[in-house]
ROFIGU-247275 format. One record per residue (C-alpha): residue number from 1; residue in three letters; x, y, z. Coordinates in nm, 4 decimals. Layout:
    i   aa      east     north        up
  NUM  ALA         X         Y         Z
...
//
This chain:
    i   aa      east     north        up
    1  UNK   -0.0145    0.0114    0.0055
    2  UNK    0.1547    0.3740   -0.1466
    3  UNK    0.0912    0.7012    0.0682
    4  UNK    0.0250    1.0019   -0.0241
    5  UNK    0.2111    1.2525    0.2141
    6  UNK    0.1102    1.6253    0.1003
    7  UNK    0.2578    1.9051    0.3149
    8  UNK    0.2122    2.2769    0.2191
    9  UNK    0.4964    2.5571    0.2817
   10  UNK    0.4573    2.8847    0.3691
   11  UNK    0.6889    3.0517    0.5317
   12  UNK    0.8249    2.8226    0.7452
   13  UNK    1.1988    2.7955    0.7435
   14  UNK    1.1556    2.7780    1.1771
   15  UNK    0.9769    2.4220    1.2152
   16  UNK    1.0203    2.2225    0.8746
   17  UNK    1.3152    2.0456    0.8927
   18  UNK    1.1725    1.8646    1.1744
   19  UNK    0.8334    1.8282    1.0308
   20  UNK    0.9923    1.6814    0.7274
   21  UNK    1.2246    1.4623    0.9083
   22  UNK    0.9940    1.2944    1.0986
   23  UNK    0.8279    1.1881    0.7678
   24  UNK    1.1000    1.0355    0.6325
   25  UNK    1.1818    0.8916    0.9545
   26  UNK    0.8463    0.6867    0.9180
   27  UNK    0.9691    0.3225    1.0145
   28  UNK    0.7001    0.2624    0.7110
   29  UNK    0.9025    0.3603    0.4056
   30  UNK    0.6138    0.3126    0.1186
   31  UNK    0.5156    0.6389    0.0846
   32  UNK    0.5577    0.9729   -0.1613
   33  UNK    0.6166    1.3175    0.0636
   34  UNK    0.4578    1.5745   -0.1835
   35  UNK    0.5552    1.8865   -0.0310
   36  UNK    0.3803    2.2111   -0.2146
   37  UNK    0.5812    2.5405   -0.1435
   38  UNK    0.3243    2.8041   -0.1743
   39  UNK    0.5330    3.0787   -0.2941
   40  UNK    0.7453    3.1399    0.0142
   41  UNK    0.9821    3.4519    0.0877
   42  UNK    1.1833    3.3026    0.2669
   43  UNK    1.4293    2.9638    0.3429
   44  UNK    1.1350    2.7599    0.2682
   45  UNK    1.2090    2.6427   -0.0581
   46  UNK    1.5731    2.6408   -0.0109
   47  UNK    1.5006    2.3922    0.2493
   48  UNK    1.2604    2.1830    0.0514
   49  UNK    1.4920    2.1809   -0.2364
   50  UNK    1.7681    1.9972    0.0187
   51  UNK    1.5448    1.7391    0.0838
   52  UNK    1.4563    1.6210   -0.2398
   53  UNK    1.7889    1.6004   -0.3548
   54  UNK    1.8984    1.3864   -0.0676
   55  UNK    1.5719    1.1171   -0.1089
   56  UNK    1.3541    1.0208   -0.4069
   57  UNK    1.0516    0.9936   -0.1761
   58  UNK    1.0108    1.3986   -0.1322
   59  UNK    0.8649    1.5466   -0.4519
   60  UNK    0.8839    1.9578   -0.3837
   61  UNK    0.6079    2.1683   -0.6346
   62  UNK    0.6676    2.5461   -0.6136
   63  UNK    0.3787    2.7132   -0.6840
   64  UNK    0.2548    3.1253   -0.7064
   65  UNK    0.1201    3.2288   -0.3374
   66  UNK   -0.2601    3.1486   -0.3278
   67  UNK   -0.2918    2.9605   -0.0182
   68  UNK   -0.3253    2.6893    0.2106
   69  UNK   -0.6443    2.5155    0.0376
   70  UNK   -0.5273    2.5996   -0.3175
   71  UNK   -0.1731    2.4044   -0.1909
   72  UNK   -0.3388    2.1117   -0.0416
   73  UNK   -0.5217    2.1152   -0.4040
   74  UNK   -0.2306    2.1139   -0.5817
   75  UNK   -0.1360    1.8073   -0.3733
   76  UNK   -0.4459    1.5816   -0.4584
   77  UNK   -0.3895    1.6617   -0.7995
   78  UNK   -0.0468    1.5484   -0.8139
   79  UNK   -0.0762    1.2522   -0.5575
   80  UNK   -0.0868    0.8549   -0.6298
   81  UNK   -0.0865    0.6624   -0.3076
   82  UNK   -0.4447    0.5060   -0.2428
   83  UNK   -0.4725    0.6807    0.1159
   84  UNK   -0.3467    1.0154    0.2362
   85  UNK   -0.2037    1.2477    0.5069
   86  UNK   -0.2373    1.5355    0.5225
   87  UNK    0.0081    1.8015    0.7216
   88  UNK    0.1080    2.1138    0.8575
   89  UNK    0.4454    2.1734    0.8081
   90  UNK    0.4976    2.3111    1.1260
   91  UNK    0.3032    1.9627    1.3343
   92  UNK    0.4978    1.6705    1.3110
   93  UNK    0.4493    1.2749    1.3508
   94  UNK    0.5046    0.9602    1.5836
   95  UNK    0.7799    0.7967    1.3426
   96  UNK    0.5635    0.4430    1.3856
   97  UNK    0.2756    0.6483    1.2641
   98  UNK    0.2222    0.5310    0.8811
   99  UNK    0.3437    0.2054    0.9783
  100  UNK    0.0235    0.1749    1.2409
  101  UNK   -0.1613    0.3232    0.9849
  102  UNK   -0.1394    0.1066    0.7059
  103  UNK   -0.1431   -0.2026    0.9171
  104  UNK   -0.5307   -0.0545    1.0444
  105  UNK   -0.6110   -0.0343    0.6938
  106  UNK   -0.4870   -0.3607    0.5316
  107  UNK   -0.7341   -0.4983    0.8399
  108  UNK   -1.0190   -0.2926    0.8576
  109  UNK   -1.0325   -0.1409    0.5103
  110  UNK   -1.2196    0.1325    0.6554
  111  UNK   -1.2481    0.4477    0.4174
  112  UNK   -1.1002    0.7084    0.6652
  113  UNK   -0.8961    0.6556    0.9987
  114  UNK   -0.8973    0.9279    1.2453
  115  UNK   -0.6222    0.9193    1.5742
  116  UNK   -0.5746    1.1665    1.8214
  117  UNK   -0.3770    1.4469    1.8616
  118  UNK   -0.1223    1.6357    2.0827
  119  UNK   -0.1179    1.9869    2.1362
  120  UNK    0.2345    2.0750    2.1897
  121  UNK    0.4218    2.4735    2.2336
  122  UNK    0.7465    2.6320    2.0537
  123  UNK    0.9095    2.4197    2.3772
  124  UNK    0.7759    2.0752    2.2931
  125  UNK    0.5675    2.0882    2.5739
  126  UNK    0.2700    1.8985    2.5639
  127  UNK   -0.0518    2.1742    2.6484
  128  UNK   -0.3398    1.9279    2.5460
  129  UNK   -0.5014    1.5842    2.3877
  130  UNK   -0.7441    1.5121    2.1668
  131  UNK   -0.8855    1.1773    2.1937
  132  UNK   -1.2059    1.0420    1.9778
  133  UNK   -1.4679    0.9269    2.2131
  134  UNK   -1.5030    0.5913    1.9560
  135  UNK   -1.2415    0.3094    1.9714
  136  UNK   -1.2433    0.0614    1.6381
  137  UNK   -1.4409    0.0152    1.3941
  138  UNK   -1.7426    0.2275    1.4310
  139  UNK   -2.1255    0.2555    1.2421
  140  UNK   -2.1360    0.5671    1.0387
  141  UNK   -2.4922    0.6085    1.2317
  142  UNK   -2.3523    0.5514    1.5951
  143  UNK   -2.0404    0.8225    1.4587
  144  UNK   -2.3337    1.0568    1.3659
  145  UNK   -2.5404    1.0189    1.6761
  146  UNK   -2.3345    1.2980    1.9068
  147  UNK   -2.0935    1.4603    1.6099
  148  UNK   -2.2326    1.8279    1.6372
  149  UNK   -2.1495    1.8248    2.0287
  150  UNK   -1.8388    1.6635    2.0188
  151  UNK   -1.7351    1.8924    1.7254
  152  UNK   -1.8020    2.1910    1.9387
  153  UNK   -1.6308    2.0484    2.2599
  154  UNK   -1.2957    1.9159    2.0988
  155  UNK   -1.2770    1.9903    1.7259
  156  UNK   -1.1544    1.6490    1.6785
  157  UNK   -1.3168    1.6401    1.3578
  158  UNK   -1.2735    1.9011    1.1441
  159  UNK   -0.9066    1.8591    1.1903
  160  UNK   -0.7626    1.7265    0.8744
  161  UNK   -0.4692    1.6045    0.9698
  162  UNK   -0.4942    1.4022    1.1803
  163  UNK   -0.7474    1.2044    0.9130
  164  UNK   -0.5724    0.9276    0.6760
  165  UNK   -0.8036    0.9031    0.3615
  166  UNK   -0.8645    0.6817    0.1257
  167  UNK   -0.7958    0.8029   -0.2351
  168  UNK   -1.0304    0.7432   -0.4243
  169  UNK   -1.3171    0.8760   -0.2105
  170  UNK   -1.1768    1.1725   -0.2699
  171  UNK   -1.1493    1.1683   -0.6823
  172  UNK   -1.4768    0.9691   -0.7460
  173  UNK   -1.6440    1.2742   -0.5407
  174  UNK   -1.4078    1.5195   -0.6232
  175  UNK   -1.3196    1.6533   -0.3202
  176  UNK   -1.0998    1.9543   -0.2637
  177  UNK   -1.0478    2.2383   -0.0902
  178  UNK   -1.2705    2.6118   -0.0701
  179  UNK   -0.9776    2.8255   -0.1940
  180  UNK   -1.2495    3.1182   -0.1094
  181  UNK   -1.2083    2.9959    0.2971
  182  UNK   -0.8876    3.0219    0.4783
  183  UNK   -1.0436    2.9770    0.9037
  184  UNK   -1.1823    2.5527    0.9535
  185  UNK   -1.0976    2.5445    0.6287
  186  UNK   -1.0232    2.1504    0.7400
  187  UNK   -1.3948    2.1306    0.8788
  188  UNK   -1.5562    2.2893    0.5736
  189  UNK   -1.3636    1.9876    0.3438
  190  UNK   -1.3948    1.7329    0.6370
  191  UNK   -1.7683    1.7653    0.5917
  192  UNK   -1.7908    1.7298    0.2415
  193  UNK   -1.6084    1.3667    0.3512
  194  UNK   -1.8269    1.2056    0.6126
  195  UNK   -2.1279    1.2579    0.3642
  196  UNK   -1.9187    0.9966    0.1193
  197  UNK   -1.8008    0.7420    0.3473
  198  UNK   -1.9355    0.4741    0.4076
  199  UNK   -1.6570    0.3103    0.7079
  200  UNK   -1.4414    0.4818    0.9434
  201  UNK   -1.2129    0.3433    1.2225
  202  UNK   -1.0734    0.5764    1.5512
  203  UNK   -0.7508    0.5186    1.7109
  204  UNK   -0.6979    0.6315    2.0064
  205  UNK   -0.3098    0.6665    1.9755
  206  UNK   -0.1020    0.9903    1.9085
  207  UNK    0.1154    1.0157    1.5841
  208  UNK    0.0746    1.4000    1.5277
  209  UNK    0.1693    1.6456    1.7111
  210  UNK    0.0152    2.0346    1.6978
  211  UNK    0.1916    2.3425    1.7497
  212  UNK   -0.0143    2.5334    1.9086
  213  UNK    0.0250    2.9938    1.8646
  214  UNK    0.3151    2.8914    1.5383
  215  UNK    0.4392    3.2138    1.3180
  216  UNK    0.2287    3.2670    0.9956
  217  UNK   -0.0106    3.0724    1.1286
  218  UNK   -0.3615    3.1234    0.9885
  219  UNK   -0.5055    3.0988    1.3567
  220  UNK   -0.2252    3.3723    1.4440
  221  UNK   -0.3295    3.5638    1.1375
  222  UNK   -0.5465    3.9668    1.1796
  223  UNK   -0.7404    3.8684    0.8945
  224  UNK   -1.0273    3.9701    1.0909
  225  UNK   -1.3359    3.6877    1.0646
  226  UNK   -1.5684    3.6074    0.7935
  227  UNK   -1.9198    3.5371    1.0761
  228  UNK   -2.0761    3.4823    0.7513
  229  UNK   -1.9038    3.2207    0.6056
  230  UNK   -1.8701    3.0352    0.9633
  231  UNK   -2.1681    3.0525    0.9401
  232  UNK   -2.2414    2.9462    0.6560
  233  UNK   -2.0063    2.5999    0.7518
  234  UNK   -2.1950    2.5793    0.9985
  235  UNK   -2.5163    2.5143    0.7568
  236  UNK   -2.2934    2.2667    0.5710
  237  UNK   -2.3031    2.0670    0.9092
  238  UNK   -2.6812    2.0770    0.9232
  239  UNK   -2.7233    1.9806    0.5905
  240  UNK   -2.4317    1.7108    0.6269
  241  UNK   -2.5943    1.5224    0.9339
  242  UNK   -2.9152    1.5819    0.7774
  243  UNK   -2.8081    1.3895    0.4126
  244  UNK   -2.6948    1.1158    0.6987
  245  UNK   -3.0540    1.1107    0.8620
  246  UNK   -2.8402    1.2484    1.1858
  247  UNK   -3.0681    1.5831    1.2492
  248  UNK   -3.1767    1.4433    1.5858
  249  UNK   -3.2691    1.6061    1.8786
  250  UNK   -2.8813    1.6755    1.9721
  251  UNK   -2.7545    1.7632    1.6557
  252  UNK   -3.0070    1.9507    1.5776
  253  UNK   -2.9459    2.1926    1.9073
  254  UNK   -2.6264    2.2580    1.8229
  255  UNK   -2.5816    2.3263    1.5351
  256  UNK   -2.9217    2.6143    1.5085
//
């Protein structure tokens, strides 16, 4: 099984080497690392190309700056793996992440695997963990039953980087990130994903380390919130739940 790992990069020279190194040190080696350099103006491009020169699994695609969603879409269009894993350039992974996720995929054949996240600060100290509510293969109806509550409390269903996604689900349903959304674009994408899956596996192990308050992070951007846009994402969540016959009292009250 081949895995496509997609990293969008914009001015992440401070964190990039650690992030890429954590991937290249994986105990499972049948993967391609697609790095999409989104018009970086620092030394990020040079760092990426240096890794490409020394490891044939690394492919760097340089594009003009057009945002993280566009960069991820470019990665998707160039991916050749059976599953896709998104990683942000300021985060890093456990070295057994791919091996364990591939083992799960080989045994259970899920459309999506969701695993835990550990939030860390600049000193590499843990500042919190987010773990799935479920464990193992989970019925879609069960997953949807309290979707809105779990998402509101933890945000776990909206992160894209703790999802191991079957590539054919993305291809067959033309799933892409909305380039006009700069905040919660990953939740928007995940809502489209959930509409189209028939199986999901939850893993309580932590393989992903998510840096908080990183430089050049969208969460620390000085852009103004587009509240209408965020409201439209909530409406999209409501529509997804309705499509999945899960607009029960619990979900409806929260999204309303």
